[in-house]
Backbone as numpy.savetxt, mean C-alpha at the origin, in Angstrom:
# Nx Ny Nz CAx CAy CAz Cx Cy Cz
-10.16 13.71 -18.68 -8.33 13.94 -18.85 -8.27 14.48 -20.34
-7.25 15.47 -20.12 -6.96 16.10 -21.34 -5.97 15.24 -22.33
-6.29 15.40 -23.67 -5.51 14.65 -24.42 -3.94 14.71 -24.41
-3.14 13.87 -24.54 -1.90 14.36 -24.27 -1.07 14.20 -25.77
-0.21 15.04 -26.10 0.48 15.00 -27.23 1.61 13.87 -27.25
1.73 13.44 -28.66 2.61 12.28 -28.96 4.14 13.08 -28.48
4.38 13.95 -28.75 5.73 14.45 -28.35 5.76 14.71 -26.95
4.98 14.94 -26.22 5.19 14.85 -24.78 5.61 13.45 -24.03
4.47 12.44 -24.52 4.81 11.08 -24.49 6.01 10.74 -24.71
6.66 10.88 -25.59 8.05 10.42 -26.15 9.08 11.24 -25.61
8.97 12.42 -25.10 9.93 13.05 -24.43 10.06 12.67 -22.89
9.07 12.08 -22.38 9.10 11.38 -20.92 9.81 9.97 -21.04
8.95 9.14 -22.15 9.60 7.56 -22.49 10.85 7.56 -22.81
11.50 8.18 -23.69 12.89 7.92 -24.06 13.99 8.11 -23.18
13.70 9.40 -22.19 14.68 9.42 -21.29 14.72 8.55 -20.17
13.52 8.06 -20.04 13.47 6.94 -18.83 13.70 5.72 -19.44
13.74 5.35 -20.71 14.44 4.22 -21.29 15.73 4.21 -20.95
16.30 5.35 -21.50 17.81 5.59 -21.30 18.22 5.55 -20.14
17.80 6.02 -18.97 17.94 5.73 -17.66 17.73 4.34 -16.95
16.83 3.71 -17.59 16.86 1.98 -17.30 18.18 1.38 -17.94
18.50 2.01 -19.20 19.65 0.99 -19.66 21.10 1.27 -18.70
21.02 2.57 -18.23 22.48 3.01 -17.46 22.40 2.10 -16.33
21.15 2.25 -15.83 20.86 1.38 -14.68 21.47 -0.09 -14.69
20.98 -0.76 -15.87 21.26 -2.19 -16.03 23.03 -2.45 -16.07
23.64 -1.28 -16.34 25.04 -1.45 -16.30 25.91 -1.22 -15.18
24.95 -1.22 -14.19 25.80 -1.26 -12.67 25.17 -2.44 -12.03
25.76 -2.64 -10.72 25.01 -3.78 -9.90 23.93 -3.20 -9.12
23.15 -4.15 -8.96 21.81 -3.63 -8.06 22.46 -3.04 -6.71
23.50 -3.35 -6.11 23.69 -2.88 -5.07 24.41 -1.43 -4.96
25.13 -1.37 -6.16 25.55 0.14 -6.35 24.35 1.17 -6.82
23.31 0.53 -7.27 22.07 1.33 -7.75 21.55 1.76 -6.48
21.43 0.87 -5.50 20.54 1.08 -4.23 21.31 2.08 -3.48
22.46 2.04 -3.34 23.37 3.02 -2.84 23.04 4.46 -3.37
23.29 4.44 -4.65 23.17 5.87 -5.34 21.74 6.42 -5.33
20.57 5.51 -5.25 19.21 5.76 -5.11 19.09 6.27 -3.62
19.74 5.65 -2.80 19.70 6.06 -1.38 20.53 7.43 -1.26
21.14 7.81 -1.77 21.83 8.99 -1.67 20.99 10.19 -2.42
20.36 9.67 -3.50 19.52 10.87 -4.20 18.38 11.07 -3.12
17.80 9.79 -2.50 16.72 10.15 -1.63 17.00 10.97 -0.49
18.44 10.98 0.04 18.88 11.68 1.09 19.09 13.03 0.94
19.65 13.18 -0.47 19.71 14.83 -0.95 18.19 15.39 -1.20
17.20 14.69 -1.75 15.91 15.07 -2.08 15.33 15.34 -0.45
15.47 14.40 0.32 15.01 14.83 1.90 15.61 16.17 2.41
16.91 16.64 2.43 17.37 17.87 2.79 16.91 19.13 2.20
16.91 18.83 0.52 16.43 19.99 0.17 14.97 20.48 -0.64
14.19 19.38 -0.26 12.78 19.71 -0.58 12.13 19.68 0.90
11.91 21.26 1.50 11.51 21.13 2.56 10.16 20.54 3.03
9.42 21.25 1.87 8.03 21.22 2.09 7.62 19.36 2.05
8.09 18.71 1.32 8.14 17.42 1.41 8.55 16.63 2.54
9.66 17.04 2.88 10.15 16.44 4.35 9.35 16.90 5.36
8.97 18.25 5.55 8.08 18.43 6.33 6.70 17.67 6.59
6.45 17.35 5.46 4.91 16.49 5.43 5.27 15.15 5.77
6.20 14.45 5.35 6.67 13.22 5.88 6.71 13.40 7.47
7.49 14.25 7.97 7.65 14.26 9.53 6.51 14.62 9.82
5.79 15.20 9.47 4.31 15.49 10.06 3.40 14.43 10.45
3.73 13.50 9.18 2.59 12.32 9.26 3.29 11.39 10.11
4.70 11.36 10.35 5.11 10.35 11.39 4.82 10.48 12.68
5.04 11.98 12.93 4.86 12.39 14.33 3.25 12.58 14.79
2.50 12.48 13.92 1.04 11.99 14.19 0.66 10.90 14.68
1.71 9.97 13.74 1.30 8.65 13.98 1.97 7.98 14.97
2.85 8.51 15.35 3.81 8.05 16.54 4.00 9.12 17.55
3.21 9.40 17.97 2.99 10.72 18.86 4.10 11.03 20.27
4.50 9.64 20.38 5.42 9.42 21.70 6.88 9.46 21.11
7.00 9.59 19.70 8.61 9.57 19.43 9.30 10.73 19.33
10.49 10.71 19.61 11.29 11.84 19.89 11.35 12.57 18.55
11.88 13.91 18.38 12.32 14.76 17.26 13.22 13.73 16.53
14.41 13.66 17.25 15.35 12.87 16.48 14.79 11.41 15.75
14.02 10.80 16.48 13.66 9.32 15.80 12.69 9.82 14.64
11.82 10.80 15.01 11.10 11.18 13.73 11.96 11.49 12.55
12.87 12.46 12.73 13.59 12.92 11.69 14.55 11.41 10.95
14.92 10.63 12.01 15.78 9.54 11.39 14.47 8.61 10.31
13.66 8.30 10.93 12.58 7.69 10.12 12.04 8.36 8.82
11.69 9.93 8.76 11.42 10.37 7.50 12.40 10.49 6.88
13.80 10.37 7.07 14.92 10.40 6.05 15.32 9.11 5.13
14.90 8.04 6.45 15.02 6.64 5.85 14.18 6.27 4.98
12.92 6.69 5.03 11.75 6.30 4.39 11.80 7.06 2.99
12.44 8.23 3.05 12.50 8.90 1.81 13.51 8.08 0.93
14.51 7.69 1.49 15.83 6.82 0.84 15.43 5.70 0.09
14.56 5.05 1.29 13.72 3.80 0.57 12.60 4.31 -0.53
12.20 5.35 -0.42 11.15 5.65 -1.56 12.11 5.55 -2.98
13.07 6.20 -2.95 13.97 6.34 -4.28 14.45 5.18 -4.54
14.80 4.18 -3.80 15.11 3.00 -3.89 14.04 2.14 -4.57
12.91 2.20 -4.42 11.82 1.54 -4.95 11.63 2.11 -6.23
11.45 3.28 -6.47 11.33 3.96 -7.82 12.18 4.06 -8.76
13.64 4.37 -8.37 14.90 4.06 -9.19 15.45 2.90 -9.59
15.38 1.69 -8.66 16.11 0.54 -8.86 14.90 -0.38 -9.04
14.18 -0.67 -7.93 13.22 -1.94 -7.77 12.36 -2.03 -9.00
11.89 -0.64 -9.43 11.17 -0.57 -10.58 11.67 -1.33 -11.83
12.84 -0.83 -12.08 13.54 -0.94 -13.08 14.31 -2.28 -13.29
14.44 -2.88 -12.00 15.51 -3.85 -12.03 15.09 -5.29 -11.70
13.93 -5.24 -10.57 13.61 -6.31 -9.79 13.24 -7.37 -10.71
12.09 -6.83 -11.75 11.51 -7.79 -12.51 12.39 -8.69 -13.35
13.12 -7.97 -13.72 14.43 -8.80 -14.70 15.54 -9.62 -14.12
15.85 -9.02 -12.72 16.95 -9.81 -11.86 16.34 -11.07 -11.51
15.20 -10.78 -10.64 14.63 -12.04 -9.95 13.61 -13.02 -11.08
14.05 -14.06 -11.11 13.40 -14.86 -12.01 13.34 -16.18 -11.50
12.43 -17.05 -12.47 12.15 -18.61 -11.87 13.33 -19.27 -11.41
14.44 -19.11 -11.97 15.50 -19.86 -11.60 16.33 -19.34 -10.48
16.36 -18.15 -9.91 17.18 -17.57 -8.97 16.21 -17.04 -7.67
15.02 -17.02 -7.96 14.16 -16.24 -6.89 14.14 -16.88 -5.33
14.58 -18.00 -4.90 14.88 -18.36 -3.64 16.08 -17.38 -3.18
16.86 -16.95 -4.19 18.35 -16.10 -3.50 17.86 -14.74 -3.17
16.67 -14.47 -3.59 16.23 -12.83 -3.27 14.64 -12.77 -2.32
14.31 -14.03 -2.15 13.06 -13.63 -1.58 12.58 -15.10 -0.47
12.32 -14.50 0.71 12.25 -15.18 1.72 10.64 -15.42 1.93
10.26 -16.46 1.92 8.79 -16.89 2.15 8.40 -17.31 3.44
9.47 -17.67 4.03 8.74 -18.34 5.65 7.93 -17.41 6.41
7.78 -16.35 6.35 6.89 -15.75 6.81 5.34 -15.79 6.31
5.05 -16.43 5.18 3.93 -16.52 4.52 3.13 -18.02 4.34
3.14 -18.65 5.76 2.74 -19.97 5.69 1.03 -20.06 5.68
0.73 -19.01 6.09 -1.00 -18.73 6.17 -1.29 -18.48 4.76
-0.47 -17.53 4.11 -0.79 -17.15 2.85 -0.79 -18.20 1.66
0.32 -18.87 1.81 0.52 -20.02 0.97 -0.57 -21.06 1.10
-0.76 -21.36 2.37 -1.90 -22.28 2.47 -3.40 -21.67 1.85
-3.60 -20.77 1.90 -4.62 -20.03 1.39 -4.82 -20.10 -0.26
-3.45 -19.84 -0.52 -3.52 -19.65 -2.07 -3.58 -21.40 -2.98
-3.28 -21.97 -2.26 -3.21 -23.56 -2.72 -4.85 -23.99 -2.66
-5.58 -23.12 -2.05 -6.88 -23.56 -1.89 -7.77 -23.56 -3.01
-9.06 -24.30 -3.79 -9.42 -24.04 -4.89 -10.31 -22.70 -4.97
-10.65 -22.39 -3.81 -11.17 -20.83 -3.82 -10.47 -19.73 -3.69
-10.71 -18.66 -4.71 -9.81 -17.52 -4.77 -9.95 -16.72 -3.44
-8.90 -15.84 -3.36 -8.81 -14.73 -2.17 -8.46 -13.60 -2.60
-8.62 -12.68 -1.89 -8.34 -11.00 -2.02 -6.90 -11.12 -1.43
-6.03 -10.44 -2.10 -4.61 -10.00 -1.48 -4.48 -8.63 -1.34
-4.21 -8.00 -0.10 -4.21 -6.59 -0.07 -2.74 -6.41 0.92
-2.29 -5.14 0.25 -1.20 -4.67 0.68 -0.99 -3.20 0.67
0.01 -2.54 1.26 0.13 -1.00 1.32 1.14 -0.61 0.55
1.55 0.57 0.78 2.48 1.33 0.20 3.88 1.22 1.13
3.92 -0.08 1.43 5.05 -0.54 2.69 6.08 -1.44 1.90
7.16 -1.11 2.27 8.40 -2.25 1.53 8.43 -2.17 -0.16
8.20 -2.94 -0.69 7.92 -3.11 -2.21 6.84 -3.82 -2.49
5.68 -2.88 -2.51 4.42 -3.45 -2.71 4.20 -4.19 -4.04
5.02 -4.08 -5.15 4.85 -4.69 -6.45 5.49 -6.29 -6.22
6.39 -6.52 -5.40 7.01 -7.57 -5.18 6.42 -8.86 -4.73
5.23 -8.58 -4.11 4.22 -9.55 -3.79 3.65 -10.27 -5.13
3.30 -9.38 -5.95 2.49 -10.03 -7.05 3.45 -10.55 -7.83
4.72 -10.18 -8.06 5.86 -10.75 -8.86 6.21 -12.12 -8.31
6.33 -12.10 -6.85 6.74 -13.01 -6.50 5.88 -14.28 -6.18
4.74 -14.05 -6.46 3.68 -15.09 -5.94 3.43 -15.71 -7.62
3.51 -15.01 -8.49 3.14 -15.21 -10.00 4.22 -16.16 -10.36
5.49 -15.83 -9.76 6.85 -16.79 -10.34 6.47 -18.09 -9.58
5.86 -18.29 -8.50 5.20 -19.73 -7.95 4.24 -20.04 -8.56
3.76 -19.43 -9.72 2.54 -19.75 -10.65 0.79 -19.96 -10.05
1.07 -19.25 -9.01 -0.13 -18.85 -8.61 -0.71 -17.68 -9.34
-2.12 -18.13 -9.92 -2.83 -17.04 -10.69 -3.25 -15.73 -10.03
-2.29 -14.84 -10.32 -2.66 -13.35 -9.76 -3.04 -12.36 -10.53
-3.99 -11.66 -10.26 -4.47 -10.55 -10.69 -4.42 -9.25 -10.08
-4.00 -7.99 -10.29 -3.68 -6.68 -9.38 -4.16 -5.66 -10.00
-5.25 -4.81 -9.44 -5.80 -3.76 -9.54 -4.71 -2.57 -9.87
-4.70 -1.76 -10.85 -3.74 -0.58 -11.04 -4.50 0.40 -11.79
-3.70 1.73 -11.32 -4.55 2.64 -12.40 -3.39 2.92 -13.49
-4.08 3.07 -14.63 -2.97 3.17 -16.10 -2.07 4.55 -15.74
-0.98 4.44 -16.34 -0.17 5.85 -16.33 -0.85 6.53 -17.44
-0.69 7.85 -17.47 -1.35 8.83 -18.67 -0.64 8.49 -19.87
0.87 8.41 -19.71 1.63 8.04 -20.93 1.72 6.68 -21.10
0.80 6.82 -22.50 0.66 5.21 -22.95 1.83 4.43 -23.30
3.09 5.18 -23.54 4.18 4.57 -24.14 4.88 4.04 -22.79
4.69 4.58 -21.69 5.47 3.94 -20.45 4.20 3.21 -19.93
3.11 3.27 -19.84 2.11 2.34 -19.35 2.45 1.03 -20.10
2.36 1.09 -21.49 2.52 -0.26 -22.15 3.92 -0.90 -21.75
5.01 -0.22 -21.78 6.38 -0.68 -21.31 6.30 -1.47 -19.90
5.60 -0.66 -18.82 5.61 -1.28 -17.46 4.69 -2.27 -17.48
3.68 -2.61 -18.29 2.78 -3.41 -18.17 3.53 -4.77 -18.92
4.50 -4.69 -19.59 5.25 -5.86 -20.03 6.16 -6.17 -19.25
6.72 -5.32 -18.57 7.64 -5.53 -17.56 7.01 -6.33 -16.13
5.74 -5.73 -15.64 5.14 -6.42 -14.46 4.40 -7.81 -15.06
4.05 -7.85 -15.86 3.24 -9.13 -16.67 4.32 -10.05 -17.07
5.57 -9.96 -16.89 6.40 -10.88 -17.58 6.36 -12.22 -16.95
6.25 -12.45 -15.82 6.22 -13.84 -15.15 4.72 -14.27 -14.63
3.91 -13.79 -15.46 2.55 -14.41 -15.11 1.32 -13.05 -14.36
2.13 -12.29 -13.72 1.16 -11.29 -13.05 0.07 -10.70 -14.32
-1.24 -10.56 -13.95 -2.09 -9.73 -14.73 -2.43 -8.60 -14.04
-2.28 -7.48 -14.86 -2.79 -6.06 -14.46 -4.21 -5.48 -14.77
-4.98 -5.36 -13.98 -6.34 -4.89 -14.39 -6.23 -3.55 -14.21
-6.77 -2.57 -14.94 -6.82 -1.01 -14.76 -8.35 -0.73 -14.18
-8.25 0.12 -13.24 -9.50 0.70 -12.42 -10.63 0.61 -13.40
-10.50 1.27 -14.54 -11.73 1.58 -15.51 -12.38 0.46 -15.98
-13.63 0.09 -15.53 -14.61 -0.96 -15.96 -13.62 -2.45 -15.13
-13.40 -2.26 -14.05 -12.59 -3.68 -13.44 -13.70 -4.47 -12.94
-14.87 -3.78 -12.63 -15.95 -4.78 -11.83 -16.09 -6.36 -12.57
-16.44 -5.93 -14.14 -17.00 -7.02 -14.82 -15.75 -8.34 -14.99
-14.70 -7.38 -15.04 -13.66 -8.31 -15.39 -13.11 -9.38 -13.81
-13.43 -8.50 -12.64 -13.17 -9.19 -11.38 -14.22 -10.25 -11.09
-15.29 -10.39 -11.75 -16.37 -11.03 -11.57 -15.85 -12.40 -12.07
-15.52 -12.06 -13.21 -14.97 -13.28 -14.02 -13.64 -13.98 -13.77
-12.95 -13.16 -12.98 -11.63 -14.00 -12.86 -11.83 -14.39 -11.27
-12.81 -14.11 -10.49 -13.32 -14.71 -9.37 -13.73 -16.38 -9.79
-14.64 -16.25 -10.82 -15.27 -17.41 -11.65 -14.23 -18.48 -11.76
-13.14 -17.89 -12.55 -12.07 -18.60 -12.85 -10.95 -19.06 -11.92
-10.88 -18.72 -10.68 -10.13 -19.04 -9.57 -9.09 -18.01 -9.57
-8.92 -17.00 -9.97 -7.86 -16.09 -10.11 -7.81 -15.14 -8.62
-6.75 -15.07 -7.96 -6.50 -14.10 -6.99 -6.42 -12.74 -7.36
-7.20 -11.91 -6.30 -7.12 -10.63 -6.80 -6.47 -9.57 -5.82
-5.34 -8.82 -6.33 -4.43 -8.10 -5.51 -4.88 -6.64 -5.32
-4.92 -5.94 -4.48 -5.21 -4.60 -4.17 -4.21 -3.85 -3.27
-3.85 -2.34 -3.29 -3.07 -1.52 -2.65 -4.40 -0.99 -1.46
-4.48 -1.63 -0.59 -5.52 -1.25 0.36 -5.25 0.13 1.23
-4.24 1.20 1.03 -4.02 2.01 1.81 -4.22 3.56 1.03
-5.12 3.46 -0.12 -5.28 4.68 -0.97 -6.25 5.49 -0.40
-6.38 6.68 -0.33 -6.97 7.74 -0.11 -8.45 7.57 -0.81
-9.57 7.58 -0.60 -10.67 7.45 -1.15 -11.64 8.62 -1.55
-10.96 9.81 -1.06 -11.69 11.06 -1.01 -12.83 10.94 0.01
-13.66 12.25 -0.04 -14.57 12.53 0.68 -15.53 11.48 0.64
-15.70 10.67 -0.01 -17.08 9.44 -0.26 -16.45 8.32 0.05
-15.22 8.22 0.67 -14.66 6.73 1.12 -15.04 6.67 2.61
-15.05 5.37 3.02 -15.32 4.89 4.28 -14.14 5.35 5.26
-14.54 6.20 6.38 -13.68 6.66 7.03 -13.15 5.56 8.35
-12.06 4.96 8.48 -11.68 4.07 9.62 -10.28 4.49 10.25
-10.30 3.99 11.39 -8.81 4.21 12.07 -7.92 3.84 11.50
-6.88 4.89 11.47 -5.40 4.27 11.15 -4.56 5.06 11.60
-3.69 4.34 12.34 -2.70 5.30 12.92 -3.18 6.25 13.87
-4.51 6.06 14.86 -5.00 7.08 15.68 -5.92 8.38 15.10
-6.03 8.33 13.58 -6.97 9.44 13.10 -7.74 8.60 11.98
-8.79 8.91 11.60 -9.57 8.56 10.78 -9.02 8.86 9.24
-9.33 7.71 8.29 -8.46 7.77 7.02 -9.60 7.24 5.89
-9.64 7.94 4.89 -10.86 7.54 4.12 -10.15 6.33 3.13
-10.97 5.47 3.17 -10.51 4.12 2.65 -11.70 3.70 1.54
-11.20 2.82 0.37 -11.92 2.17 -0.45 -12.63 0.91 0.16
-14.09 1.09 -0.05 -14.53 0.06 0.41 -15.07 -1.30 -0.65
-14.33 -1.18 -1.97 -14.38 -2.12 -2.92 -13.77 -3.50 -2.47
-12.90 -3.28 -1.76 -12.29 -4.54 -1.23 -13.29 -5.53 -0.18
-13.84 -4.79 0.73 -14.98 -5.26 1.60 -16.19 -5.69 0.60
-16.73 -4.80 -0.25 -17.83 -5.49 -0.90 -17.48 -6.83 -1.97
-16.38 -6.76 -2.37 -15.99 -8.15 -3.29 -15.71 -9.22 -2.27
-15.35 -8.94 -1.13 -15.23 -10.13 -0.21 -16.44 -10.53 0.30
-17.61 -9.68 0.32 -18.82 -9.98 0.80 -19.59 -10.79 -0.39
-19.25 -10.03 -1.50 -19.90 -10.57 -3.05 -19.66 -12.25 -2.95
-18.29 -12.58 -2.63 -17.55 -13.78 -3.11 -17.66 -14.59 -1.91
-17.67 -14.12 -0.79 -17.48 -15.07 0.42 -16.12 -15.25 0.61
-15.23 -14.36 0.23 -13.88 -14.51 -0.20 -13.01 -14.25 1.20
-11.79 -14.99 1.50 -10.84 -14.80 2.48 -9.88 -13.62 2.00
-9.65 -12.63 2.76 -8.53 -11.52 2.77 -7.23 -11.74 3.22
-6.36 -11.81 2.66 -4.90 -11.91 2.97 -4.06 -10.55 2.93
-3.87 -10.00 4.25 -2.87 -8.70 4.17 -1.67 -9.24 4.50
-0.64 -8.42 3.55 0.70 -8.93 3.59 1.66 -7.80 3.12
3.02 -7.97 3.07 4.14 -6.90 2.65 5.33 -7.86 2.22
5.99 -7.06 1.58 7.37 -7.49 1.26 8.32 -6.35 1.71
8.95 -6.71 2.50 10.12 -5.85 3.33 11.26 -6.08 2.76
12.02 -4.92 2.64 13.62 -5.18 2.02 14.49 -5.54 3.25
15.28 -6.34 2.96 16.22 -6.85 3.80 17.64 -6.18 3.86
17.94 -5.43 4.73 19.26 -4.94 4.67 19.49 -4.08 3.72
18.87 -3.22 3.17 19.28 -2.34 2.07 19.73 -3.14 0.99
19.21 -4.34 0.47 19.62 -5.16 -0.70 18.46 -5.50 -1.53
18.45 -6.24 -2.51 17.53 -6.43 -3.31 17.03 -7.89 -2.98
17.09 -8.00 -1.82 16.48 -9.12 -0.92 15.31 -8.74 -0.40
13.91 -9.43 -0.41 12.89 -9.27 0.35 12.51 -10.43 1.26
11.51 -10.00 2.37 10.96 -10.95 3.32 9.56 -10.69 3.01
8.70 -11.82 2.57 7.47 -11.59 2.66 6.88 -11.82 4.02
5.88 -10.94 4.23 5.06 -11.32 5.53 3.59 -11.09 5.46
2.86 -12.20 6.05 1.67 -12.00 6.29 1.24 -11.53 7.66
0.18 -10.46 7.36 -0.15 -9.76 8.76 -1.47 -10.29 9.25
-2.42 -10.63 8.19 -3.68 -10.95 8.88 -4.24 -11.91 7.72
-5.18 -12.76 8.15 -6.13 -13.58 7.57 -7.63 -13.32 7.92
-8.31 -12.45 7.20 -9.57 -12.24 7.50 -10.60 -13.22 6.66
-11.36 -14.05 7.51 -12.15 -14.93 6.86 -13.63 -14.52 7.17
-14.38 -15.26 6.17 -15.96 -14.81 6.24 -16.52 -15.00 7.57
-16.28 -15.83 8.35 -16.87 -16.18 9.46 -16.33 -15.02 10.50
-15.20 -14.12 10.49 -14.97 -13.09 11.14 -16.05 -11.80 11.07
-16.65 -11.70 9.94 -17.52 -10.70 9.89 -18.91 -11.00 9.67
-19.19 -12.46 10.06 -20.77 -12.92 9.87 -21.69 -12.44 11.04
-21.10 -11.98 12.05 -22.16 -11.68 13.09 -22.11 -10.22 13.60
-21.10 -9.23 12.62 -21.24 -7.87 13.17 -22.19 -7.28 12.30
-22.51 -6.11 13.02 -23.45 -5.31 12.42 -23.50 -4.44 11.04
-21.88 -3.91 10.86 -21.65 -3.42 9.55 -20.55 -3.84 9.07
-20.49 -5.08 8.02 -19.59 -5.88 7.88 -18.66 -5.19 6.89
-18.86 -4.12 6.33 -18.34 -3.25 5.20 -17.27 -2.47 6.18
-17.80 -1.87 7.06 -16.79 -1.09 8.07 -16.11 -2.05 8.45
-16.36 -3.26 8.99 -15.52 -4.11 9.93 -14.17 -4.60 8.88
-14.61 -4.82 7.73 -13.79 -5.33 6.82 -12.69 -4.27 6.46
-13.15 -3.23 6.16 -12.28 -2.06 5.74 -11.47 -1.57 6.98
-11.90 -1.55 8.13 -11.28 -1.23 9.16 -10.16 -2.16 9.61
-10.48 -3.29 9.71 -9.60 -4.74 10.06 -8.14 -4.57 9.06
-8.77 -4.47 7.70 -7.58 -4.36 6.57 -6.91 -3.07 6.90
-7.16 -1.98 7.22 -6.66 -0.58 7.59 -5.26 -1.19 8.92
-6.15 -1.85 9.88 -5.44 -2.06 10.90 -4.31 -3.36 10.73
-4.55 -4.08 9.93 -3.56 -4.95 9.37 -2.28 -4.20 8.91
-2.59 -3.20 7.88 -1.50 -2.49 7.26 -0.72 -1.69 8.11
-1.43 -1.29 9.14 -0.72 -0.45 10.09 0.18 -1.21 10.95
-0.27 -2.65 11.34 0.75 -3.46 12.09 2.02 -4.01 11.13
1.71 -4.11 9.67 2.77 -4.04 8.93 3.77 -2.76 9.09
3.21 -1.94 9.00 4.26 -0.74 8.66 4.93 -0.44 10.09
4.47 -0.93 11.28 5.20 -1.01 12.42 6.20 -1.71 12.52
6.17 -2.76 12.11 7.50 -3.73 11.81 8.65 -2.98 11.12
8.41 -2.13 10.06 9.15 -1.45 9.27 8.93 -0.10 8.93
8.81 1.05 9.76 7.95 2.35 9.47 9.26 2.77 8.71
10.41 2.59 8.42 11.25 3.33 7.77 11.20 2.89 6.08
10.21 1.95 5.95 9.70 1.45 4.51 8.43 1.63 4.05
7.79 2.76 4.90 6.45 3.23 4.37 6.62 4.55 3.50
5.57 4.71 2.72 5.46 5.78 1.73 4.84 7.07 2.68
5.84 7.74 3.54 5.01 8.60 4.28 4.67 10.04 3.85
5.27 10.22 2.69 4.72 11.35 1.62 3.36 11.18 0.80
2.83 9.85 1.25 1.78 9.41 0.71 0.61 10.36 1.12
-0.45 10.82 0.74 -1.30 11.69 1.47 -2.76 10.91 2.11
-1.98 10.05 2.51 -3.46 9.32 3.25 -4.40 9.85 4.12
-4.27 10.90 4.71 -5.21 11.40 5.79 -5.65 12.71 4.99
-5.55 12.96 3.70 -5.74 14.32 3.29 -7.50 14.51 3.10
-8.10 13.49 3.00 -9.61 13.76 2.84 -10.19 13.67 4.40
-11.25 14.35 4.88 -11.69 14.40 6.33 -13.20 14.12 6.08
-13.90 13.41 7.11 -15.08 13.13 7.15 -15.90 14.42 7.06
-17.18 14.28 6.89 -18.03 15.58 6.78 -18.21 16.32 7.86
-18.46 15.42 9.24 -18.69 16.39 10.57 -17.15 17.07 10.86
-16.21 16.40 10.28 -14.72 17.20 10.77 -14.71 18.45 9.67
-15.15 18.35 8.47 -15.29 19.69 7.82 -15.89 20.69 7.97
-17.18 20.33 8.71 -18.10 21.36 9.38 -17.83 21.56 10.85
-17.07 21.08 11.38 -16.66 21.39 12.51 -17.37 20.91 13.87
-18.06 19.79 13.54 -18.88 19.17 14.56 -18.10 17.90 15.33
-18.60 17.49 16.53 -18.23 16.21 17.00 -18.24 14.89 16.21
-17.73 13.94 16.48 -18.12 12.51 15.86 -19.41 12.31 16.48
-20.02 11.65 15.11 -21.45 11.23 15.33 -21.47 10.14 16.29
-22.47 9.92 17.35 -22.46 8.51 17.78 -22.60 7.25 17.42
-23.08 7.41 16.15 -23.19 6.22 15.69 -21.80 5.71 14.89
-20.82 6.60 14.48 -19.39 6.42 14.26 -18.85 5.81 15.37
-19.01 6.83 16.66 -18.05 6.23 17.64 -18.40 4.79 17.98
-19.75 4.56 18.07 -20.17 2.97 18.59 -19.30 2.05 17.40
-19.38 2.30 16.15 -18.90 1.30 15.30 -17.26 1.25 15.78
-16.54 2.35 16.06 -15.14 2.31 16.32 -14.80 1.60 17.65
-16.08 1.74 18.72 -15.77 0.95 19.88 -16.03 -0.37 19.72
-16.87 -0.92 18.65 -17.06 -2.36 18.45 -15.91 -3.10 17.71
-14.91 -2.50 17.34 -13.72 -3.03 16.83 -12.84 -3.87 18.05
-12.52 -4.97 17.70 -12.21 -5.66 19.21 -10.61 -5.21 19.44
-9.96 -5.02 18.30 -8.36 -4.54 18.53 -8.32 -3.29 19.18
-9.13 -2.51 19.47 -8.75 -1.24 20.00 -9.18 -0.87 21.21
-8.25 -0.56 22.26 -8.67 -0.53 23.66 -9.40 0.82 23.72
-9.43 1.37 25.14 -9.95 2.79 25.44 -9.35 3.74 25.14
-7.81 3.46 25.29 -6.83 4.57 25.06 -7.15 4.89 23.27
-6.87 4.22 22.85 -7.00 4.08 21.56 -7.99 4.60 20.93
-9.25 4.41 21.59 -10.58 4.78 20.95 -10.86 6.37 21.34
-10.10 6.86 22.45 -10.29 8.29 22.71 -9.35 9.05 21.92
-7.98 8.43 21.51 -7.45 9.18 20.67 -7.68 9.34 19.37
-8.56 8.51 18.97 -9.19 8.59 17.33 -10.35 9.71 17.77
-11.15 9.62 18.49 -12.08 10.81 18.77 -11.56 12.06 19.13
-10.46 12.23 19.89 -9.78 13.44 20.11 -9.39 14.21 19.01
-8.71 13.08 18.03 -8.21 13.82 16.72 -9.21 14.24 15.72
-10.19 13.66 16.14 -11.68 14.07 15.26 -12.63 14.94 15.87
-11.94 15.53 16.98 -12.86 16.82 17.75 -12.61 17.99 17.03
-13.52 19.11 17.17 -13.41 20.38 16.59 -12.33 20.99 17.00
-11.59 21.65 16.38 -10.41 22.37 17.07 -10.03 22.98 18.40
-11.42 23.70 18.38 -11.50 24.32 19.89 -11.47 23.46 21.05
-12.13 21.99 20.91 -12.24 21.20 21.69 -10.49 20.53 21.87
-9.72 20.56 20.95 -8.61 20.17 21.06 -7.60 21.16 21.60
-8.01 22.36 21.78 -7.21 23.69 22.43 -6.46 24.22 21.34
-7.12 23.84 20.11 -6.65 24.89 18.96 -7.39 26.04 18.44
-6.96 27.32 18.33 -7.92 28.31 18.19 -7.95 28.40 16.72
């Protein structure tokens, strides 16, 4: 990575700190309303990004009408701006040890809490859904030992500031660089590890079903679960009625005995995580980051215009949550263009 100049770092840092100060002068509800308007404006005038969001939604929900796709695309853009313009700057200061029950509903997390109070550490996985940072913030306020994996910001000034904000209530942030040894120590000390599980892993990732298409996914979560025989909890924090209130939802509990007898546990675990995140998104599709380039990377057989290998199809067919129609859709979406009727 090219070395950044101090002038560039300060020119980015100071305006953002000034903006954060301005945000603090208004009520959260006013800020959320303003951010939603900015998101709506961005959706209408950023034609390329809007089209990208609509394309991802249409492919994920092929039976939706054009109007429904349009509505969800715009609402997701408005939600994205609320997360970045308001939540990221306000939530950690607004929601604290004294008042968190006013803002966070934990009624949907019984299985998650039951697992966290066990002496054995687990893996916490979420996606770019709702407010993905609120899970770590909320659980840290309850004094559960949580560490989250994150990529450091290029701007060191911004990175250090955001670290102070994120870690104010006890959440520990681990940068991806050199994280393996740190994770081993944390597992030994009973800390729970948090991941964003819907990142595009590039051409070398594991391609698993995700909304009817194959999506490249990191295998690190599965490898850690196998190494430490750890339970995986897939959860999300959904915004309630465009306010600063959130509902924490647990989608799935993936236990070691679930993959004990499968032929390829890494594929099974990774695919089940993707499936669980998909289920969370279906609960509130307007709170997903549809601009996220989740399907950018394609498996080698697709890049070379070949049919899906039988070995991969067999693995997909072995996933118990997929019916024959879902399997055929995945295969069809991975077929060479001519087989799909595309010249």
